[in-house]
N, C-alpha and C positions, 0 to 999 in steps of 0.2 A: 481408422482407430476412433473409438468412442471415448470421450472424456467423461468421467464420472466425478463431478465436483460437488461438494456440499453446498457451495455458494456460487451463484452465477457471477461471471466477471464482466466488468465494464471497461472498454478501452478509453484511456484518458491520456493527457499529457500534462503532468503536474510536477512542479518543483518539489523535491523532498530533501530534507537534511537528516543525516543519520550519524550515530556514533555506535561503535561496537563495544561489547563488554571488555573492560580492561583498557579502553582507549578513550581519552577525553577529547580527542580531535573531532571536530564537527566536519563531516564530509557532505558532499552534495551529489545529487543524482536526479534523474528524471523518471518518474513513475509512468509506466505505459499501460498497466491495467491494475484494477482494484476490485475487491469484493469485500463482503462483510468479514471474511476470514483471513484475508491477506492481500498481497500486492506483488507486482513484479517491477523491478527497477533496472535502469541502465546507469552505469557509473564507471569511471576510469579507475576507481579504487578497488583493488582486489579484495575479495572477502571469501570466507570459507564456510561451507555448509556446517550447521550445528552451532555457529557463533550466535550469541545473543546480540540484539540490536534494539536501539531506541530510535523512533522516527518522529519527525515533525513534517506533516503533509500540508503544503501550501494550497489549500482548496479555496481559491479566491472568491468563488461563488458564495461561500458561507460567511465571509468577512473575518473569520477566525480560523487559525490552523487547527488541524486534528493532530493530537499528540498520542502516540502509541508508546506507552511506558515500558512494555515488555513484548518482545517479538523474537523470532528465531529465523535465521537464514536456513532455508530448506534445500536450495540448490543454487549453484553458481556456474555460469558457462559463458565464456567469451564476452566479458563486460556486462553481463546481465545476471540478476539474481532474484530468487523468489523468497518472499517473507511470509511467515505465518504469524498473525496477530495473536498474542497470548493473553494480554491484559490491557484493556482500555477502561478509563473511568466512565461512569455513566454518562457524563456530559460529552465526552469524546465519542462514545458509542452512538449517542443520539446524533451528533454532528455527522458521523460516518454514514449512518442510515439515511439522514436527510440528503447528504451529498449523493449517495447512490440512487435515491429516488429521483432527484433532479437530473442526474447524469444519464440515467437509463433511458435509451430511446423508446418511445411509445409506438405501438403499432398504429397504423393509420386506420380510421374507422372504415368498416366494410359497408358498402352500399347494397 
């Protein structure tokens, strides 16, 4: 099966804090992939597709977390869920792009 994604994904292992729309409890999970358009998270907290979510991504390489003020859960299955980023501030968008640039493996030069 060929995947047609708008943004390439990068495998990561990052701590993420999140809260869902209508719930002020801060939950914790582990992000296992990320792109400019979204991410995938593992968590023991059950979530439902279509739910709004806010995220705080602990990207330690940047020194400051990335905050996603508006996102939506697009799929959820067996303790994993996928998130589409809907709204990031310009600063957080810049942090995300910088993180993706640093985290993306580079091809070895060809001789």
